[in-house]
C-alpha positions as a LaTeX table, in Angstrom:
\begin{tabular}{lrrr}
\hline
Residue & $x$ (\AA) & $y$ (\AA) & $z$ (\AA) \\
\hline
Met1 & $-3.79$ & $-2.36$ & $-12.81$ \\
Ala2 & $-1.29$ & 0.90 & $-11.34$ \\
Ala3 & 2.08 & $-0.17$ & $-10.13$ \\
Ile4 & 2.24 & 2.76 & $-7.29$ \\
Leu5 & 5.40 & 1.18 & $-5.92$ \\
Asn6 & 8.23 & $-0.14$ & $-7.45$ \\
Val7 & 11.41 & 0.30 & $-5.79$ \\
Thr8 & 14.84 & $-1.44$ & $-5.50$ \\
Val9 & 14.69 & $-1.86$ & $-1.38$ \\
Pro10 & 16.92 & 1.25 & $-0.50$ \\
Ala11 & 18.74 & 1.58 & 2.87 \\
Ala12 & 17.55 & 0.73 & 6.49 \\
Gly13 & 14.81 & 3.78 & 6.94 \\
Thr14 & 11.47 & 4.33 & 6.66 \\
Tyr15 & 9.68 & 5.87 & 3.09 \\
Val16 & 7.21 & 6.65 & 1.14 \\
Gly17 & 5.58 & 5.98 & $-2.29$ \\
Pro18 & 3.76 & 8.36 & $-4.68$ \\
Thr19 & 0.49 & 9.19 & $-3.84$ \\
Tyr20 & $-2.19$ & 8.35 & $-5.82$ \\
Gln21 & $-5.73$ & 9.40 & $-5.98$ \\
Val22 & $-9.13$ & 7.18 & $-7.30$ \\
Arg23 & $-11.87$ & 8.81 & $-9.21$ \\
Leu24 & $-15.60$ & 6.88 & $-8.24$ \\
Pro25 & $-17.83$ & 6.99 & $-11.09$ \\
Ser26 & $-21.82$ & 7.51 & $-9.48$ \\
Gly27 & $-23.11$ & 4.35 & $-8.03$ \\
Val28 & $-19.52$ & 2.47 & $-8.02$ \\
Asn29 & $-19.19$ & 0.59 & $-4.59$ \\
Pro30 & $-15.12$ & 0.61 & $-4.77$ \\
Val31 & $-13.17$ & $-2.71$ & $-4.31$ \\
Met32 & $-9.50$ & $-2.67$ & $-5.10$ \\
Gly33 & $-6.96$ & $-5.77$ & $-5.18$ \\
Ala34 & $-3.18$ & $-5.20$ & $-4.33$ \\
Gln35 & $-0.52$ & $-7.48$ & $-5.12$ \\
Ala36 & 3.11 & $-6.78$ & $-3.08$ \\
Thr37 & 5.86 & $-9.04$ & $-5.41$ \\
Phe38 & 9.20 & $-9.04$ & $-3.16$ \\
Thr39 & 12.19 & $-10.03$ & $-5.50$ \\
Tyr40 & 15.25 & $-11.26$ & $-2.92$ \\
Gly41 & 18.75 & $-10.61$ & $-3.63$ \\
Ser42 & 20.94 & $-10.45$ & $-0.55$ \\
Gly43 & 21.59 & $-9.09$ & 2.55 \\
Gly44 & 18.76 & $-7.30$ & 4.54 \\
Thr45 & 16.89 & $-8.47$ & 7.49 \\
Thr46 & 13.31 & $-7.04$ & 6.74 \\
Val47 & 10.93 & $-4.79$ & 4.67 \\
Asn48 & 7.63 & $-4.15$ & 5.71 \\
Ala49 & 4.88 & $-2.60$ & 3.55 \\
Tyr50 & 1.70 & $-0.94$ & 4.38 \\
Leu51 & $-0.81$ & 0.18 & 1.54 \\
Gln52 & $-2.43$ & 3.51 & 3.37 \\
Thr53 & $-5.49$ & 5.81 & 2.40 \\
Ser54 & $-6.59$ & 9.19 & 3.32 \\
Phe55 & $-9.71$ & 10.81 & 4.18 \\
Asp56 & $-8.24$ & 14.23 & 4.46 \\
Gly57 & $-6.19$ & 14.96 & 1.37 \\
Gly58 & $-3.37$ & 13.28 & 2.51 \\
Gln59 & $-2.67$ & 15.11 & 5.27 \\
Thr60 & $-2.91$ & 11.87 & 7.91 \\
Trp61 & $-2.84$ & 8.08 & 6.53 \\
Cys62 & $-4.45$ & 5.18 & 7.56 \\
Asp63 & $-3.10$ & 1.69 & 7.14 \\
Val64 & $-5.31$ & $-0.62$ & 5.45 \\
Ile65 & $-3.11$ & $-3.58$ & 4.82 \\
Ser66 & 0.40 & $-5.09$ & 6.28 \\
Phe67 & 1.60 & $-7.25$ & 4.25 \\
Thr68 & 2.90 & $-10.49$ & 5.42 \\
Gln69 & 6.42 & $-8.91$ & 6.81 \\
Phe70 & 9.27 & $-10.08$ & 4.12 \\
Ala71 & 12.40 & $-10.84$ & 5.00 \\
Leu72 & 15.42 & $-12.91$ & 3.05 \\
Ala73 & 13.25 & $-14.74$ & 0.50 \\
Ser74 & 11.46 & $-14.01$ & $-2.61$ \\
Ala75 & 7.62 & $-13.33$ & $-2.20$ \\
Arg76 & 4.19 & $-12.57$ & $-3.44$ \\
Ile77 & 0.98 & $-11.42$ & $-1.52$ \\
Val78 & $-2.41$ & $-10.84$ & $-3.31$ \\
Thr79 & $-5.36$ & $-9.06$ & $-0.55$ \\
Asn80 & $-8.56$ & $-7.34$ & $-0.91$ \\
Val81 & $-9.71$ & $-4.06$ & $-0.17$ \\
Val82 & $-13.46$ & $-3.43$ & 0.11 \\
Gln83 & $-15.63$ & $-0.69$ & 1.42 \\
Ala84 & $-17.53$ & $-2.15$ & 4.29 \\
Ala85 & $-20.89$ & $-0.56$ & 5.15 \\
Val86 & $-20.10$ & $-0.45$ & 9.16 \\
Ala87 & $-16.46$ & $-1.30$ & 10.11 \\
Pro88 & $-14.75$ & 0.29 & 12.80 \\
Ala89 & $-11.07$ & 0.40 & 12.61 \\
Ala90 & $-8.51$ & 1.63 & 14.89 \\
Ala91 & $-6.48$ & 4.23 & 12.77 \\
Thr92 & $-2.92$ & 3.56 & 12.21 \\
Asp93 & $-0.05$ & 4.68 & 10.29 \\
Gly94 & 2.64 & 1.77 & 9.98 \\
Thr95 & 2.10 & $-0.27$ & 13.07 \\
Leu96 & $-0.98$ & $-2.14$ & 11.56 \\
Ala97 & $-0.13$ & $-6.05$ & 12.56 \\
Ala98 & 1.47 & $-8.18$ & 9.81 \\
Ala99 & $-0.99$ & $-10.23$ & 6.98 \\
Ser100 & $-3.80$ & $-7.79$ & 8.62 \\
Ala101 & $-6.19$ & $-5.95$ & 6.61 \\
Asn102 & $-9.01$ & $-2.63$ & 7.47 \\
Ala103 & $-12.28$ & $-1.91$ & 5.24 \\
Leu104 & $-11.09$ & 2.05 & 4.89 \\
Phe105 & $-11.32$ & 2.89 & 1.56 \\
Gly106 & $-10.47$ & 6.97 & 1.55 \\
Gly107 & $-9.82$ & 8.79 & $-1.61$ \\
Trp108 & $-6.08$ & 8.97 & $-1.44$ \\
Trp109 & $-3.93$ & 6.31 & $-1.61$ \\
Arg110 & $-0.44$ & 5.45 & $-1.05$ \\
Val111 & 2.73 & 2.47 & 0.46 \\
Lys112 & 4.92 & 2.87 & 3.34 \\
Tyr113 & 7.71 & 0.92 & 3.92 \\
Val114 & 10.07 & 0.31 & 6.31 \\
Val115 & 13.69 & $-1.33$ & 5.49 \\
Val116 & 15.57 & $-3.02$ & 8.43 \\
Gly117 & 19.02 & $-4.25$ & 7.58 \\
Ala118 & 21.12 & $-3.59$ & 3.75 \\
Tyr119 & 19.79 & $-5.19$ & 1.44 \\
Ala120 & 20.83 & $-5.39$ & $-2.18$ \\
Ala121 & 19.77 & $-6.27$ & $-5.66$ \\
Thr122 & 16.20 & $-6.53$ & $-3.56$ \\
Thr123 & 13.23 & $-4.77$ & $-5.39$ \\
Leu124 & 9.50 & $-4.19$ & $-4.10$ \\
Arg125 & 6.71 & $-3.83$ & $-6.07$ \\
Ile126 & 3.13 & $-2.96$ & $-5.49$ \\
Asp127 & 0.24 & $-3.05$ & $-7.83$ \\
Ala128 & $-3.68$ & $-1.87$ & $-7.48$ \\
Phe129 & $-6.13$ & $-3.56$ & $-9.18$ \\
Thr130 & $-9.76$ & $-1.48$ & $-8.96$ \\
Asn131 & $-13.13$ & $-0.83$ & $-10.04$ \\
Val132 & $-12.35$ & 2.73 & $-9.97$ \\
Gly133 & $-9.71$ & 4.78 & $-11.44$ \\
Ile134 & $-6.55$ & 5.27 & $-9.89$ \\
Val135 & $-4.04$ & 8.33 & $-10.85$ \\
Pro136 & $-1.48$ & 10.28 & $-9.84$ \\
Ala137 & $-2.45$ & 13.01 & $-7.15$ \\
Gly138 & $-3.35$ & 16.09 & $-8.31$ \\
Ala139 & $-4.19$ & 14.36 & $-11.85$ \\
Gly140 & $-7.70$ & 15.64 & $-12.05$ \\
Ala141 & $-8.66$ & 12.93 & $-9.50$ \\
Leu142 & $-11.54$ & 13.69 & $-6.57$ \\
Gly143 & $-10.56$ & 12.77 & $-2.96$ \\
\hline
\end{tabular}
């Protein structure tokens, strides 16, 4: 498990978390599970979180999971990402419909999140569980 995002929800705006890369051992079909944990304190309107992947070394990003829109209650959501043999998908960046996913699996990963309203004492954490290695970008990873 890797906590790929663990933040106190900031002021309204659009943010991106740290960038990660995967290490793919030969012959492995990559699978990743993601768990979003939103711990509500007070205030705010909504927080949208997108798990994203990149196929070009982080130059452009594609939404893989759009977690259910978080609002005024704590929530925990778990989703799986499996590399599909043939699954064409439109590349979106922060616009994938809430509570949906694409079968995309690139070498680079990050979380993009959009905060509306002023939250206090509220946190957002995204954990990744995978059968391949996931490391901070540039730490000897592939992709």
